[in-house]
C-alpha positions in Angstrom: 0.0 0.0 0.0 2.8 2.4 0.8 4.5 1.6 -2.5 1.2 2.3 -4.4 0.8 5.6 -2.5 4.4 6.6 -3.2 3.8 5.8 -6.9 0.6 7.8 -6.9 2.3 10.9 -5.5 5.2 10.6 -7.9 2.9 10.4 -10.9 0.8 13.3 -9.6 3.8 15.5 -9.2 4.8 14.8 -12.8 1.5 16.1 -14.3 0.5 19.7 -14.9 2.6 22.8 -15.7 6.0 23.5 -14.3 4.9 27.0 -13.3 2.0 26.7 -10.9 0.0 29.4 -8.9 2.1 28.7 -5.8 5.2 29.0 -7.9 4.1 32.5 -9.0 3.3 33.5 -5.5 6.7 32.3 -4.4 8.3 34.5 -7.1 6.6 37.5 -5.6 7.8 36.6 -2.1 11.3 36.1 -3.3 11.3 39.3 -5.4 11.8 37.3 -8.7 10.1 38.9 -11.6 7.3 37.0 -13.5 7.3 36.8 -17.3 4.1 36.5 -19.3 3.4 36.7 -23.0 0.2 36.3 -25.0 0.0 33.1 -27.1 -2.6 31.9 -29.5 -1.3 28.6 -31.1 0.7 25.4 -30.5 3.7 26.5 -32.5 4.3 29.7 -30.4 3.5 27.8 -27.2 6.3 25.3 -27.9 8.7 28.1 -28.7 7.8 30.1 -25.7 8.2 27.0 -23.5 11.7 26.7 -24.9 12.3 30.3 -23.8 11.0 29.4 -20.3 8.3 32.0 -20.2 6.4 31.7 -16.9 2.9 32.3 -18.1 1.0 32.3 -21.5 -2.1 34.4 -21.8 -4.6 33.3 -24.4 -5.9 36.8 -24.6 -9.0 38.3 -26.3 -6.3 40.5 -28.0 -6.5 37.8 -30.6 -9.5 39.6 -31.9 -7.2 42.4 -33.0 -3.9 40.7 -33.8 -5.2 37.5 -35.3 -8.8 38.3 -36.5 -8.2 42.0 -37.5 -10.9 43.6 -35.4 -10.5 47.2 -34.1 -11.0 46.0 -30.5 -11.5 42.9 -28.4 -15.3 43.0 -28.1 -16.3 40.6 -31.0 -14.3 37.7 -29.6 -16.4 34.8 -28.5 -16.0 32.2 -25.8 -15.7 29.4 -28.4 -12.9 31.2 -30.1 -10.9 31.6 -26.9 -11.5 27.9 -26.2 -10.3 27.0 -29.7 -7.0 28.9 -29.3 -6.6 27.8 -25.7 -6.7 24.1 -26.8 -4.0 24.7 -29.3 -1.8 26.5 -26.7 -2.4 23.7 -24.2 -1.3 21.1 -26.7 1.9 23.0 -27.4 2.9 23.9 -23.8 4.0 21.7 -20.9 6.0 24.3 -18.9 4.0 27.5 -18.7 1.0 28.5 -16.6 -1.8 29.1 -19.1 -4.4 31.8 -18.5 -7.4 32.4 -20.7 -9.4 35.6 -21.1 -13.1 35.5 -20.5 -14.4 37.5 -23.4 -16.8 40.5 -23.2 -20.2 39.7 -21.8 -19.4 36.1 -20.8 -19.1 36.9 -17.1 -20.6 40.3 -16.4 -24.2 39.3 -16.3 -24.1 37.1 -13.2 -21.8 34.9 -11.0 -23.5 31.8 -12.4 -22.7 32.9 -15.9 -19.1 33.5 -14.9 -18.7 30.1 -13.2 -20.2 28.3 -16.2 -18.1 30.0 -18.8 -14.9 30.0 -16.7 -15.4 26.3 -16.1 -15.6 25.7 -19.9 -12.2 27.4 -20.3 -10.6 24.9 -17.9 -12.6 21.8 -19.0 -12.8 22.4 -22.7 -9.9 24.8 -23.3 -7.2 23.3 -21.0 -6.5 26.6 -19.3 -5.1 26.6 -15.8 -6.8 29.9 -14.9 -9.1 32.6 -16.3 -8.8 36.4 -16.4 -11.6 38.9 -15.9 -11.5 42.7 -16.3 -13.0 44.9 -13.6 -13.2 45.5 -9.9 -16.3 46.2 -7.7 -18.8 45.2 -10.4 -17.4 41.6 -10.7 -16.1 40.9 -7.2 -18.9 38.4 -6.6 -18.0 36.6 -9.9 -14.4 36.4 -8.8 -15.5 35.1 -5.4 -17.8 32.4 -6.8 -15.3 31.2 -9.4 -12.5 31.0 -6.7 -14.9 29.0 -4.4 -15.6 26.7 -7.3 -11.9 25.9 -7.7 -11.4 28.1 -10.8 -8.3 30.4 -10.3 -9.0 34.0 -11.4 -6.5 36.6 -12.5 -7.9 40.1 -12.2 -7.3 43.0 -14.6 -7.6 46.7 -13.7 -6.6 50.1 -15.1 -7.0 50.2 -18.9 -9.5 47.4 -19.5 -9.9 46.9 -23.2 -13.4 45.5 -22.9 -14.5 48.9 -21.6 -12.9 50.7 -24.6 -16.1 52.6 -25.4 -16.7 53.7 -21.8 -13.1 54.9 -21.5 -13.3 56.8 -24.8 -10.4 54.7 -26.3 -7.3 52.9 -25.1 -6.2 55.6 -22.7 -4.0 55.6 -19.6 -6.1 55.3 -16.4 -5.5 56.5 -12.9 -3.8 59.8 -13.9 -5.6 61.9 -11.3 -6.0 61.2 -7.6 -9.7 60.2 -7.7 -9.1 57.6 -10.5 -5.9 56.3 -8.7 -7.7 55.8 -5.4 -10.6 54.0 -7.2 -8.2 51.6 -8.9 -6.3 51.0 -5.6 -9.6 50.3 -3.8 -10.7 47.9 -6.5 -7.3 46.1 -6.5 -7.9 45.4 -2.8 -11.4 44.2 -3.6 -10.1 41.8 -6.3 -7.6 40.3 -3.9 -10.1 40.0 -1.1 -12.6 38.3 -3.5 -10.0 35.5 -4.1 -8.0 36.5 -7.2 -4.5 34.9 -7.2 -2.9 37.7 -9.3 -3.7 41.0 -11.0 -2.9 42.5 -14.3 -2.4 46.3 -14.2 -2.6 47.9 -17.6 -2.0 51.5 -18.7 -1.5 53.1 -15.3 1.2 55.6 -14.1 4.3 53.9 -12.7 3.8 55.2 -9.2 0.3 53.7 -9.0 1.6 50.4 -10.3 4.2 50.4 -7.6 1.8 51.4 -4.8 -0.7 48.6 -5.7 2.1 46.1 -6.0 3.3 47.0 -2.5 -0.2 47.0 -1.1 -1.2 43.6 -2.4 0.0 40.2 -1.2 -0.8 38.6 -4.6 1.5 39.1 -7.7 0.9 42.0 -10.0 1.7 41.8 -13.7 2.1 45.0 -15.6 1.6 46.1 -19.2 2.3 49.8 -19.5 2.3 50.0 -15.7 5.9 50.8 -15.0 8.9 49.0 -13.7 7.8 48.0 -10.2 5.1 45.4 -10.8 5.9 41.8 -9.9 6.0 40.9 -13.6 5.4 42.0 -17.1 3.2 40.9 -20.0 3.3 41.9 -23.7 1.4 40.8 -26.8 3.8 38.4 -28.5 3.2 40.0 -32.0 4.1 43.4 -30.6 7.4 42.1 -29.0 8.3 40.6 -32.4 7.5 43.8 -34.4 4.8 42.1 -36.5 2.9 45.4 -37.1 5.2 48.3 -38.1 2.3 50.8 -37.6 1.7 49.8 -33.9 4.4 51.3 -31.7 3.0 52.3 -28.3 5.4 53.7 -25.7 5.2 50.7 -23.4 6.2 48.1 -26.0 9.8 47.1 -26.6 10.2 45.6 -30.0 12.8 42.8 -29.7 12.7 42.0 -33.4 11.3 43.5 -36.6 9.9 40.2 -37.7 7.2 41.7 -39.8 9.9 43.2 -42.1 11.8 39.9 -42.2 8.6 37.9 -43.1 7.9 40.3 -46.0 11.5 40.0 -47.2 11.4 36.2 -46.9 8.1 36.0 -48.9 9.5 38.3 -51.5 12.6 36.2 -51.9 10.5 33.1 -52.2 8.3 34.7 -54.9 11.3 35.8 -56.8 12.9 32.3 -56.7 9.7 30.7 -57.9 9.2 33.2 -60.8 12.8 32.7 -62.0 12.9 28.9 -61.6 15.3 28.9 -58.7 13.0 27.0 -56.4 13.0 24.1 -56.1 16.6 23.3 -57.0 18.3 19.9 -57.6 18.4 19.2 -53.8 14.8 20.0 -53.2 13.2 17.5 -55.6 12.6 13.7 -55.5 14.5 12.0 -58.3 13.4 8.7 -59.9 15.8 5.9 -59.1 16.5 2.4 -60.5 
C-alpha cells in the first residue's frame, strides 16, 4: 500500500505545468520577476516553452492581432476555447491563463462560473482572467470558491474601450488612482490569485504592488510590478504601424517575413525554387 501511495504521489507531481500558482506567489515573495506573453497557437506555445516564459495568456487580444478587429469586443468564448486548446497542446511548462471575453461573465456569478469552467474543462486553461473590480467581485469570489483560479485586470481594461473613450492611460488623477487601488484590494479580497495592471502611471503600479500580497503583472504599468506581459506580436515587431510607448520591440519580424516571402516569390518566378536538392529524383 505504501508503494502504491508513493507511486501515486510521484505520478501526480509529474503532471501539470512546471509553473503553478504557488510558484508564481513564491516568485513575488522572493522578489523574482514573473514573465508573461500572449500566445494563440501550439507552435508559439512550444517556442515560448523553450524560452521558459512563466505564463502564457490566451488573450482576447487575438480579436485584434489574429482576426483583424478594431477592438477585443467581438471575440467569443468558443474562439478563446479553440485557441486555448492549441496552446495547451503545445505547452508543458507554462502557466496558461485564458481571457473570459466580453459579456461572458458580467451578467451574473452563475454565468461567470459556467463559462470559466468551460475554459478549464474544454480549453485546457489553468486559470481565467476577468476585467473589472467592484462590479465583478462576486464573480471572482464564486469562481474561486468553485476551484477556478482567477487573474484580475484593472486600469486600462480593453473590454471597456467605449466607456473609457479609447485605449487611454487610467489613474492619472487622484480620484481615479484611489478608485483603482480600492478595486485592487477588492479583487484580492474576492480571491484572485494575481492581478494585471494595464495602462496606469508607474507610481500607481508600484503602490498597488506593495499593497497587495498577490502578484501583479504590468503592461504599461511601469517598472515596479511583480511581472510584465506583452502581446507576442508586438514584441516581435509584426505590425510596423503599432508602436505604443510601453512596448519594446525585440525584433522587426514583420519586415523579415515580408523579405522572406518576396525572396520566395522571386525564386519561384525565376525557376530557382525548387533546385536539384529539393526534388525527388526517380531511381532504379
